[in-house]
Backbone as CSV, one residue per row, in Angstrom:
resi,resn,N_x,N_y,N_z,CA_x,CA_y,CA_z,C_x,C_y,C_z
1,MET,7.597,-4.983,0.947,6.666,-5.928,0.371,7.358,-7.237,-0.004
2,LEU,8.522,-7.475,0.609,9.137,-8.780,0.423,8.180,-9.851,0.915
3,PRO,8.092,-10.984,0.362,8.882,-11.517,-0.738,8.285,-11.216,-2.113
4,LYS,7.096,-10.602,-2.175,6.446,-10.336,-3.473,7.235,-9.354,-4.324
5,LEU,7.732,-8.277,-3.714,8.518,-7.278,-4.431,9.909,-7.211,-3.822
6,LYS,10.876,-7.020,-4.668,12.268,-6.893,-4.229,12.635,-5.413,-4.157
7,PRO,13.636,-5.037,-3.359,14.072,-3.640,-3.313,14.431,-3.132,-4.710
8,GLU,13.968,-1.952,-5.029,14.217,-1.260,-6.293,13.586,-1.943,-7.507
9,GLN,12.696,-2.895,-7.290,11.986,-3.525,-8.402,11.053,-2.506,-9.051
10,ILE,10.973,-2.536,-10.359,10.086,-1.629,-11.088,8.664,-2.165,-11.026
11,ILE,7.718,-1.255,-10.747,6.307,-1.610,-10.741,5.567,-0.671,-11.675
12,LEU,4.383,-1.069,-12.080,3.499,-0.217,-12.856,2.268,0.038,-12.002
13,ALA,1.939,1.304,-11.811,0.808,1.661,-10.960,-0.103,2.624,-11.705
14,SER,-1.372,2.568,-11.373,-2.367,3.424,-12.009,-2.939,4.402,-10.990
15,SER,-3.047,5.653,-11.397,-3.635,6.651,-10.497,-5.160,6.646,-10.584
16,ARG,-5.708,5.836,-11.452,-7.167,5.640,-11.482,-7.496,4.712,-10.328
17,ILE,-7.902,5.309,-9.252,-8.011,4.547,-8.014,-9.455,4.144,-7.728
18,ARG,-9.664,2.852,-7.647,-10.916,2.278,-7.158,-10.494,1.283,-6.083
19,LEU,-10.484,1.741,-4.865,-9.895,0.970,-3.769,-10.733,-0.235,-3.380
20,ARG,-10.000,-1.337,-3.141,-10.592,-2.579,-2.638,-9.608,-3.182,-1.640
21,THR,-10.118,-3.894,-0.680,-9.223,-4.539,0.279,-8.379,-5.595,-0.435
22,ASN,-7.232,-5.836,0.095,-6.221,-6.775,-0.396,-5.463,-6.261,-1.622
23,GLN,-5.763,-5.059,-2.064,-5.067,-4.444,-3.185,-3.716,-3.907,-2.720
24,VAL,-2.738,-3.916,-3.612,-1.443,-3.317,-3.303,-1.466,-1.892,-3.838
25,VAL,-1.088,-0.949,-2.978,-1.210,0.468,-3.308,0.100,1.211,-3.057
26,VAL,0.231,2.346,-3.715,1.328,3.269,-3.466,0.761,4.367,-2.574
27,VAL,1.430,4.606,-1.465,0.930,5.527,-0.447,1.989,6.580,-0.142
28,ARG,1.550,7.811,0.089,2.455,8.864,0.549,2.483,8.808,2.064
29,ARG,3.677,8.610,2.599,3.845,8.513,4.056,5.127,9.225,4.446
30,GLU,4.985,10.295,5.230,6.119,11.075,5.726,7.059,11.496,4.600
31,GLY,6.482,11.993,3.512,7.263,12.508,2.398,7.810,11.457,1.452
32,LEU,7.524,10.197,1.709,8.003,9.107,0.859,6.829,8.407,0.198
33,GLU,7.103,7.752,-0.933,6.108,6.898,-1.556,6.468,5.462,-1.218
34,VAL,5.537,4.767,-0.588,5.780,3.389,-0.171,4.696,2.483,-0.745
35,VAL,5.027,1.211,-0.887,4.090,0.222,-1.425,3.644,-0.673,-0.279
36,LYS,2.337,-0.751,-0.091,1.761,-1.559,0.992,0.468,-2.200,0.507
37,ARG,-0.059,-3.119,1.295,-1.317,-3.783,0.972,-2.439,-3.104,1.759
38,LEU,-3.528,-2.810,1.081,-4.687,-2.205,1.730,-5.451,-3.324,2.440
39,SER,-5.440,-3.295,3.754,-6.041,-4.379,4.535,-7.486,-4.115,4.934
40,LYS,-7.779,-2.854,5.282,-9.127,-2.506,5.747,-9.478,-1.103,5.278
41,MET,-10.777,-0.845,5.127,-11.263,0.496,4.800,-12.408,0.831,5.744
42,ALA,-12.443,2.088,6.156,-13.528,2.569,7.019,-13.752,4.043,6.703
43,GLY,-14.791,4.321,5.949,-15.077,5.707,5.588,-13.956,6.296,4.753
44,SER,-13.355,7.369,5.243,-12.291,8.045,4.499,-10.894,7.609,4.955
45,ARG,-10.839,6.498,5.679,-9.552,6.017,6.189,-9.255,4.619,5.663
46,VAL,-7.956,4.318,5.591,-7.516,2.986,5.188,-6.456,2.487,6.161
47,TYR,-6.368,1.182,6.250,-5.390,0.507,7.101,-4.494,-0.290,6.168
48,ILE,-3.200,0.008,6.177,-2.272,-0.622,5.247,-1.257,-1.473,5.991
49,THR,-0.872,-2.592,5.360,0.112,-3.484,5.958,1.105,-3.940,4.898
50,GLY,2.286,-4.268,5.343,3.285,-4.847,4.461,3.179,-6.363,4.497
51,ASP,3.570,-7.022,3.427,3.501,-8.483,3.380,4.544,-9.137,4.282
52,ASN,5.622,-8.440,4.579,6.661,-8.965,5.454,6.450,-8.376,6.853
53,ALA,5.453,-8.888,7.552,4.994,-8.302,8.809,6.086,-8.021,9.841
54,PRO,7.035,-8.925,10.082,8.027,-8.645,11.120,8.918,-7.433,10.823
55,LYS,9.063,-7.071,9.558,9.971,-5.983,9.211,9.269,-4.783,8.592
56,SER,7.953,-4.786,8.562,7.211,-3.721,7.900,6.813,-2.607,8.861
57,THR,6.990,-1.375,8.417,6.457,-0.220,9.135,5.159,0.129,8.429
58,ASP,4.049,-0.032,9.135,2.744,0.130,8.499,1.704,0.551,9.531
59,SER,0.434,0.370,9.216,-0.631,0.822,10.110,-0.628,0.116,11.461
60,ARG,0.013,-1.016,11.559,0.128,-1.662,12.877,0.956,-0.807,13.815
61,GLU,1.802,0.053,13.242,2.637,0.958,14.033,2.034,2.361,14.116
62,PHE,1.607,2.919,12.974,1.162,4.318,12.968,-0.342,4.508,12.813
63,GLY,-1.096,3.446,12.703,-2.557,3.540,12.674,-3.128,3.802,11.281
64,TRP,-4.399,4.122,11.254,-5.135,4.363,10.022,-4.609,5.628,9.344
65,ILE,-4.694,5.666,8.004,-4.305,6.859,7.258,-5.473,7.301,6.366
66,SER,-5.390,8.506,5.865,-6.428,9.050,4.999,-6.379,8.407,3.612
67,LYS,-7.549,8.198,3.007,-7.604,7.713,1.624,-6.884,8.673,0.686
68,ASP,-6.817,9.950,1.052,-6.128,10.951,0.224,-4.634,10.661,0.100
69,ASP,-4.072,9.873,1.012,-2.658,9.528,0.957,-2.366,8.369,0.007
70,VAL,-3.419,7.721,-0.511,-3.239,6.648,-1.488,-3.088,7.309,-2.857
71,LEU,-1.936,7.099,-3.484,-1.627,7.745,-4.759,-2.007,6.904,-5.965
72,ALA,-1.869,5.577,-5.859,-2.093,4.708,-7.013,-2.256,3.262,-6.552
73,THR,-2.739,2.435,-7.468,-2.830,0.996,-7.234,-1.826,0.294,-8.140
74,VAL,-1.176,-0.717,-7.607,-0.185,-1.465,-8.392,-0.927,-2.404,-9.334
75,ILE,-0.594,-2.307,-10.647,-1.241,-3.181,-11.616,-0.273,-4.198,-12.216
76,TRP,1.047,-3.979,-12.043,2.042,-4.952,-12.480,3.277,-4.833,-11.612
77,PRO,3.853,-5.880,-11.123,3.390,-7.251,-11.325,2.111,-7.504,-10.554
78,ARG,1.372,-8.509,-11.002,0.110,-8.852,-10.335,0.429,-9.318,-8.916
79,MET,-0.266,-8.749,-7.942,0.085,-8.953,-6.530,-1.051,-9.611,-5.739
80,THR,-1.532,-10.733,-6.136,-2.623,-11.376,-5.421,-2.142,-12.200,-4.274
């Protein structure tokens, strides 16, 4: 999520999830928790992207993921 977030930066996230597009979320992907931006929603699926597109591994590579894989929404720092 460079340049918005730096490696190992502390974030505050809420598990009270009310998903909206353009929100930054914590997602479970291949056993890891990663921070990405929710770009699109369709039914029970979401499309996530990183802000640093050339270096991000995201839905542009692996496709849509289940909403169940979204663990939390980032509430600090504010990520608009």
